[in-house]
C-alpha positions, 0 to 999 in steps of 0.5 A: 894125697891126690892119689888117695883122694881119687882112690877114696872117691872111686870106691863106695866100699872104702868110704863106707869103711873109713867113714863108719864111726862104728868100725874101730880105728885100728881096722881103719888104719890097717885098711889105710896102710894097705892102700898106702903100700899099693899107691906108694904113699909117703909116710908123712901123707899116710900119717896126715890121713890117719889124723884126718881119720881119727878126727872124723874129717875124711869127708873134708879131704877135698877141701883140705887138698884145695887149701893145701894146693893154694898154700903150695902155690903161694909159697912157689910164687904161682897162682891158679887160673880157671879157664872156661872156653867155648870149645876144647883148646889144643896144646898150642892154644893152651900154652899161649893163653897160659903165657898171657895169663902169667904176664897178667898175673905176674907169676906162674900159673896153674891152669884148670880148664873147662868148657861151656858152649854157651860162651859161643867163642873166646874164653873166661879166665878167673884168677882168684876173685878177678874174672876176665870175660873175653867171651863172644857172649859177653861182647854180645851182651855189652853190644845189646846194652849199648843199643838199649841205652842209645 
């Protein structure tokens, strides 16, 4: 499904064809079948996308994929963590950070990384609705608040 979503996101022409209600479903399914062959799509995935097409929900594919990944992670005993750091992290740093997050979360972690130079240093980790802010920016804000209160 991810391969199809990437293909769809990368082609305005494909989106125009598949999302256009004036184009017959049979023509859309032929296009879908051609893509399915090219990217070696499983028949179940092809059929699922066909259902989404028939119900005119293709614009919601990214949301569907996000929810699907969450269900798969829950079933596998894993959680997703969003890690934002001030600079790019090398593989060793990522592995160490993910190991610490797995201990904290009590399960396997699938990490997504982002960068934000305004953090100055450190990282912000989001696991579900919980945010762990270990950034230098947050530490400076806490110090400022203590000085103002003193």
